[in-house]
C-alpha positions as CSV (number, residue, x, y, z in Angstrom):
1,M,0.0,0.0,0.0
2,K,1.3,3.5,-1.0
3,E,2.3,5.6,2.0
4,K,0.0,8.6,2.7
5,A,1.4,12.0,2.0
6,H,2.6,14.0,5.0
7,I,0.9,17.4,5.1
8,V,1.7,20.1,7.6
9,V,-1.3,22.4,8.3
10,I,-0.2,25.8,9.6
11,G,-2.9,27.8,11.4
12,T,-2.9,31.6,11.3
13,G,-6.5,32.4,12.4
14,G,-9.3,33.9,10.3
15,T,-12.9,33.1,9.9
16,I,-12.1,29.4,9.5
17,A,-11.1,29.6,13.2
18,G,-14.0,31.8,14.2
19,R,-17.1,31.4,16.3
20,G,-20.5,33.1,16.1
21,A,-23.0,33.7,19.0
22,S,-25.5,31.4,17.2
23,S,-25.6,29.0,14.3
24,V,-27.3,31.7,12.1
25,N,-24.5,34.2,12.5
26,T,-22.7,33.8,9.2
27,S,-21.3,37.3,8.8
28,A,-21.1,38.6,12.4
29,Y,-18.8,36.5,14.6
30,A,-15.6,36.4,16.6
31,C,-12.6,35.8,14.3
32,S,-9.6,33.7,15.1
33,V,-11.0,32.0,18.2
34,L,-10.3,28.3,17.6
35,S,-6.9,26.7,17.4
36,I,-5.8,24.7,14.4
37,D,-6.1,21.5,16.4
38,E,-9.7,22.4,17.3
39,V,-10.5,23.1,13.6
40,L,-9.0,19.8,12.5
41,S,-10.7,17.9,15.2
42,G,-14.0,18.6,13.4
43,I,-12.8,16.9,10.2
44,P,-11.8,13.3,11.1
45,E,-12.1,12.4,7.4
46,V,-8.6,13.9,6.7
47,A,-7.0,10.9,8.4
48,A,-8.1,8.7,5.4
49,V,-6.4,11.2,3.0
50,S,-3.0,12.0,4.5
51,R,-0.8,12.0,7.6
52,V,-1.5,15.4,9.0
53,S,0.5,17.4,11.6
54,A,-0.5,20.9,12.7
55,E,1.1,23.9,14.2
56,Q,-0.3,27.3,15.2
57,L,2.1,29.9,13.8
58,M,-0.1,32.9,14.6
59,Q,-3.8,33.7,15.5
60,I,-4.9,36.9,13.8
61,G,-7.5,38.1,11.3
62,S,-5.8,38.5,7.9
63,E,-6.7,42.2,7.8
64,N,-3.9,42.5,10.5
65,F,-1.3,40.9,8.3
66,T,1.9,43.0,7.8
67,T,5.0,42.4,5.7
68,E,6.6,41.0,8.9
69,H,3.8,38.4,9.1
70,L,4.3,37.5,5.5
71,L,8.0,36.9,6.0
72,Q,7.4,34.9,9.2
73,L,5.0,32.6,7.4
74,G,7.1,32.3,4.3
75,K,10.2,31.5,6.2
76,R,8.5,28.8,8.2
77,I,7.0,27.2,5.1
78,D,10.4,27.4,3.4
79,T,12.0,25.5,6.3
80,L,9.3,22.8,6.3
81,L,9.4,22.3,2.5
82,K,13.1,21.5,2.8
83,Q,12.3,18.5,5.0
84,D,12.2,15.2,3.2
85,D,9.3,13.9,5.3
86,V,7.1,16.8,4.4
87,D,5.1,16.4,1.1
88,G,3.0,19.6,1.2
89,I,1.8,22.5,3.2
90,V,-1.7,23.8,3.9
91,V,-2.2,27.3,5.5
92,T,-5.5,28.2,7.1
93,H,-5.9,32.0,6.7
94,G,-8.4,34.8,6.9
95,T,-10.1,35.5,3.6
96,D,-9.6,39.3,3.7
97,T,-6.0,39.2,2.4
98,I,-5.7,35.5,1.4
99,D,-5.0,36.5,-2.2
100,E,-2.1,38.7,-1.1
101,T,-0.4,36.2,1.2
102,A,-0.8,33.4,-1.4
103,Y,0.7,35.6,-4.1
104,F,3.7,36.4,-1.9
105,L,4.3,32.7,-1.3
106,H,3.8,32.0,-5.0
107,L,6.6,34.4,-5.9
108,T,9.1,33.6,-3.1
109,L,9.0,29.8,-2.2
110,K,11.6,27.7,-3.9
111,S,10.0,24.2,-4.0
112,P,7.7,22.3,-6.4
113,K,5.9,20.8,-3.4
114,P,2.2,21.9,-3.1
115,V,1.4,24.8,-0.9
116,V,-2.3,25.5,-0.5
117,V,-3.8,28.5,1.3
118,V,-7.4,28.0,2.5
119,G,-10.0,30.0,4.4
120,S,-13.8,30.2,4.8
121,M,-16.5,32.7,4.4
122,R,-18.5,31.4,7.3
123,P,-17.3,30.3,10.8
124,P,-17.4,26.7,11.8
125,S,-20.2,27.5,14.3
126,S,-22.7,28.5,11.5
127,L,-25.2,26.5,9.6
128,S,-23.8,25.4,6.3
129,A,-20.2,26.3,7.3
130,D,-17.9,26.1,4.4
131,G,-14.6,25.8,6.3
132,P,-14.6,22.1,7.1
133,L,-15.0,21.1,3.4
134,N,-12.7,23.8,2.2
135,L,-9.9,22.5,4.6
136,Y,-10.6,18.9,3.7
137,N,-10.3,19.8,0.0
138,A,-7.1,21.8,0.6
139,I,-5.5,18.7,2.2
140,L,-6.7,16.6,-0.7
141,V,-5.1,19.0,-3.2
142,A,-1.9,19.3,-1.2
143,S,-1.7,15.5,-1.0
144,N,-2.2,14.9,-4.8
145,P,0.9,14.5,-7.0
146,A,-0.9,16.5,-9.8
147,S,-0.6,19.6,-7.6
148,H,3.2,19.6,-7.8
149,A,5.0,22.5,-9.6
150,K,1.8,24.6,-9.9
151,G,2.9,27.3,-7.4
152,T,0.8,28.3,-4.5
153,L,-2.8,27.4,-4.7
154,V,-6.0,28.7,-3.1
155,V,-8.8,26.3,-2.6
156,S,-12.4,27.5,-2.0
157,N,-15.9,26.3,-2.8
158,D,-14.7,23.2,-4.6
159,E,-12.4,25.3,-6.9
160,I,-8.6,25.3,-7.2
161,H,-7.2,28.7,-8.0
162,S,-3.7,30.0,-8.9
163,A,-2.4,32.4,-6.3
164,R,-1.5,34.8,-9.1
165,D,-5.0,35.3,-10.3
166,V,-7.4,34.8,-7.5
167,V,-9.2,37.7,-5.7
168,K,-11.9,38.0,-3.1
169,T,-15.0,39.5,-4.8
170,S,-17.7,39.5,-2.1
171,T,-18.0,40.3,1.6
172,F,-20.2,37.2,2.3
173,K,-20.9,34.9,-0.6
174,L,-19.4,31.4,-0.5
175,E,-18.4,31.8,-4.2
176,S,-16.4,35.0,-3.3
177,F,-13.1,33.8,-4.7
178,R,-12.7,34.3,-8.5
179,S,-10.0,34.3,-11.1
180,P,-10.3,36.4,-14.3
181,Y,-9.2,33.4,-16.4
182,G,-11.1,30.8,-14.3
183,P,-9.9,28.3,-11.7
184,L,-7.1,25.8,-12.5
185,G,-9.4,23.0,-11.6
186,Y,-12.1,21.6,-9.3
187,I,-12.4,19.0,-6.5
188,V,-15.0,16.4,-7.6
189,E,-16.0,13.7,-5.1
190,G,-12.7,13.8,-3.3
191,S,-10.6,14.0,-6.4
192,P,-8.7,17.1,-7.7
193,R,-9.1,17.6,-11.4
194,Y,-6.9,20.1,-13.3
195,Y,-7.8,21.7,-16.6
196,R,-5.1,24.3,-17.0
197,T,-1.8,25.3,-15.5
198,P,-0.2,28.7,-14.5
199,A,1.4,30.4,-17.5
200,R,3.5,33.0,-15.7
201,C,6.7,32.3,-13.7
202,H,6.4,31.3,-10.1
203,T,8.2,29.6,-7.2
204,T,11.4,27.9,-8.6
205,E,11.3,30.1,-11.7
206,T,11.4,33.5,-9.9
207,Q,14.3,35.7,-8.8
208,W,13.2,35.9,-5.1
209,S,13.7,33.5,-2.3
210,V,11.9,34.2,1.0
211,G,14.8,32.7,2.9
212,E,17.0,35.5,1.7
213,I,14.6,38.4,2.3
214,H,14.9,40.2,5.6
215,Q,13.0,43.4,4.9
216,L,10.7,44.7,2.2
217,P,10.4,48.4,1.1
218,E,7.1,50.1,1.6
219,V,4.8,50.6,-1.4
220,G,1.5,52.5,-1.1
221,I,-1.7,52.4,-3.1
222,V,-3.9,55.4,-4.0
223,Y,-7.4,54.6,-5.2
224,A,-8.7,57.0,-7.9
225,Y,-12.2,58.5,-7.9
226,A,-13.9,61.3,-9.6
227,G,-12.6,64.6,-8.3
228,I,-9.7,63.1,-6.4
229,D,-7.5,65.8,-4.7
230,A,-3.9,65.8,-5.7
231,A,-3.1,66.3,-2.0
232,V,-4.0,62.6,-1.4
233,I,-1.2,61.6,-3.8
234,E,1.2,64.2,-2.4
235,A,0.6,63.0,1.2
236,T,1.1,59.3,0.3
237,A,4.2,60.0,-1.8
238,Q,5.8,61.9,1.1
239,S,5.1,59.1,3.7
240,G,8.4,57.4,3.1
241,I,7.2,54.9,0.5
242,R,9.5,53.7,-2.3
243,G,6.7,53.1,-4.8
244,L,3.1,54.0,-5.4
245,I,0.4,51.9,-7.2
246,Y,-2.2,54.3,-8.7
247,A,-5.4,52.3,-8.9
248,A,-6.8,54.4,-11.7
249,T,-10.1,54.4,-13.5
250,G,-10.6,52.3,-16.6
251,N,-7.5,51.5,-18.6
252,G,-5.2,53.2,-16.0
253,N,-6.6,56.6,-16.8
254,V,-5.2,59.5,-14.8
255,A,-7.1,62.8,-14.3
256,G,-5.2,65.7,-15.7
257,H,-5.2,67.7,-12.4
258,V,-3.3,64.9,-10.6
259,V,-0.6,64.2,-13.2
260,G,1.6,66.8,-11.7
261,A,1.5,65.3,-8.3
262,L,2.5,61.9,-9.7
263,L,5.3,63.4,-11.8
264,Q,6.6,65.3,-8.7
265,A,6.6,62.0,-6.7
266,R,8.5,60.3,-9.5
267,R,11.1,63.1,-9.4
268,R,11.6,62.4,-5.7
269,G,12.4,58.8,-6.6
270,V,9.0,57.2,-5.9
271,Q,8.2,54.5,-8.6
272,I,4.8,55.2,-10.1
273,V,2.8,52.2,-11.4
274,R,-0.5,52.7,-13.3
275,A,-3.1,50.0,-12.4
276,S,-6.9,49.8,-12.7
277,R,-9.6,49.8,-10.1
278,T,-11.8,47.7,-12.3
279,G,-10.6,44.4,-11.1
280,S,-9.6,42.8,-14.4
281,G,-8.2,43.7,-17.8
282,I,-4.8,44.9,-19.1
283,V,-3.4,48.4,-18.6
284,I,-1.7,49.3,-21.8
285,R,1.8,50.9,-21.6
286,N,1.8,54.4,-23.3
287,G,-1.9,54.0,-23.9
288,A,-3.9,56.3,-21.6
289,Q,-0.7,58.1,-20.5
290,P,2.8,58.6,-22.0
291,D,4.6,56.3,-19.6
292,D,7.9,56.4,-21.4
293,E,8.0,60.2,-21.2
294,Y,6.8,60.2,-17.5
295,D,9.1,57.3,-16.5
296,W,6.1,55.4,-15.1
297,L,5.3,51.7,-15.1
298,V,2.1,49.7,-15.8
299,V,0.8,46.5,-14.2
300,D,-0.1,44.6,-17.3
301,D,-3.1,42.7,-15.9
302,Q,-2.4,42.6,-12.2
303,V,-4.8,44.0,-9.5
304,P,-3.4,46.8,-7.4
305,Q,-2.9,44.8,-4.1
306,K,-0.9,42.2,-5.9
307,A,1.0,44.7,-8.0
308,R,2.1,46.3,-4.7
309,L,3.7,43.0,-3.6
310,L,5.4,42.5,-6.9
311,L,6.9,46.0,-6.8
312,M,8.0,45.6,-3.2
313,L,9.9,42.4,-4.1
314,S,11.4,44.1,-7.2
315,L,12.5,47.2,-5.3
316,S,14.2,44.9,-2.7
317,D,16.5,43.8,-5.6
318,G,17.4,47.4,-6.5
319,Q,16.1,47.0,-10.0
320,H,15.8,49.9,-12.5
321,N,12.8,50.9,-14.6
322,A,13.3,48.7,-17.7
323,E,13.8,45.7,-15.5
324,L,10.8,46.7,-13.3
325,Q,8.5,46.9,-16.3
326,D,9.7,43.5,-17.5
327,V,8.8,42.0,-14.0
328,F,5.2,43.0,-14.5
329,Y,5.1,41.4,-17.9
330,R,6.9,38.2,-16.7
331,Y,5.0,37.5,-13.4
């Protein structure tokens, strides 16, 4: 009989470890109350799937995640993946920033072993809680050889998403997690089925290793809106950041009255990256704005919060503009 895969489940808190006052509290509840051992105790079925060991690395809602938390988590996973007796990792995580954490791991871990980040939209105490099945499915995916070399994955609602693409799209719906190009696959009756693979570089193909990163430069995001005051950009640019993601309207359109503030920030050494607040689509270089003339960058198709992580990693390498723009096209 083939030996079961050894999966380490790392608990970080979140709704999947929450508890409501009653079984009908699906959106109002206490977050990060249960330990990872308590969460797993409600899913005895995992014993038939893999050998599971668990550790509680932190116990916070993901809205509280900082770059220090990202590095702490990444370094612990990096250490575990180097162990011959570890076949894969599952991270339980709050859904608010699960897409950011997963993308950071997708770019900085140096192993083909599966890493799956999972959360839930409802606490375990609620009727029709999604956490138990999500976690069971995540362990299934991490245990399956077909999940190797696909980068970090996010499992939710019977779907397997690439960390590069997935975003949270609803405050309460179970089908909150969406990818603009669709999921990589599905879990059907206890079996992961893949229908596509990630096209962009990740994990072993990237230039970053979490084990070698000790600090990340700060990058801010400014969200555009009709009538935005240039003072918002000026204040953000002067806050000590190294880069600024401008989540612009449409195809990265920038209102004429704030162009000067962005140009001034660039002259002070702040990298300016045009993104879109729409949530999907490509921002065309030299399309809505003369990026070459202004010495600005564009995100290609990445959402602002993930573009921020990509720029932080790139600036930690000390890269220059041509290289930085290539990073957005490559990853």
